[in-house]
N, C-alpha and C positions, 0 to 999 in steps of 0.2 A: 430618225434622229439623223442628221446632216453626215457622221463619222460612219454607220452601219455600215456602206459597204464600204469601208477604204479599207485598203489591203497593208496598212501601216504598219501594221503587230506584225507579218510577213518578216520587216525586216532587221526587225528585234536578236538583237544577239540573243540566245537558249540564257544568257545567265543576266540579261535584264533583271528581271527581280531582283536578285542579290546588287547588284552594280546601284539600279532603283536606291533599295534604302541605305546603301554604302552612301552615296550620296547626300542624299534627307540627315541621317546621323553626322556625316561630317559638317552641312549648314547647321547646324544642330536643328532642324524642323522648320527654318526662316529664307522667306523668300530674301532672292539678294541682287533684285532690282539694282541699279543705281539709282537714286535720288537727290536731291540738291533741296536744301530747307530756303526760307524767303532770304536769307541771307547768300545763299549760292554759294553753302555746306555744304561737298559731298559726300552720304550717307550712302545708305542699305536700308528698301526697304520692309525688311524683319518683318511683316505681317506674320499667320502661322502662314505654312508652306506645307503641298499633301501632292506636288509635283514636278515632274522633271527635268527640263528640253537641255537641244543642244545651244550653246551661244553662236555656235558660227556652223548654219544649215548645211547642210552636203549637196552640191548641184549639180544636174544632169547626171543624172540616175544615181552617183555617184555614192558608194555607199558612208553610213553614217559614220564618224571620227564618233565612236561612244568611252575615248580614254575618260579617266575624267575631270581631267583641267579643260574639257572643249563641253563639262555636266552641272549644270548649278540648277537646285532647288528656286521654283518662282509660285507665288500664291497664284491662284487661279486667272486675277483681273489682271495680273505682269502678262502669263502665261501665251492669257487669251489675245492682251493688246500683243505681246508681239509676234504672234500667231496673225492677227489682225497687220499689222504692214509685215512682213514677208508673204502674204495674199496679196499685198496691192500692191506691191514690187512685180513676183510676178507676173501679178496684169499689168500693166501698165511694160513690163518686159513682150508679151507674146500681142501684145496692139502694138508694139513698137514694128516686130519683127513681119508680122499680120500686114501693116501701114505697108512696111518697105517690099513686096510679095505683093501685091500692088503694086502698086508704083510701077515696078516695074514690068510687071504680067501685060500694061498697058499695052493693044496693039503699037500703038505708038514710038515701043519702046523696044521693040520685038525685032 
């Protein structure tokens, strides 16, 4: 499995299971991802949810903000979608950093 070697769980607060349960109950076990209908009216997905995610992710090794205001219940599909968006963003930033480093490390610029 792709996440089998992940050290992500090491960053969880020991009270994470209780926090997770609290967020799922607060959100009624329904996905809170914002969606728009064909008329442009905003609402929430409201599909059954069993995953909790951070609205704003931590940057540069900073600890996650596990406050209830920064957590929401998401269905599996929207959690995967959000994770893929964040992953693509991180890859693009890394690609830019690598490109800049390669550009300035060229012998003509030393």
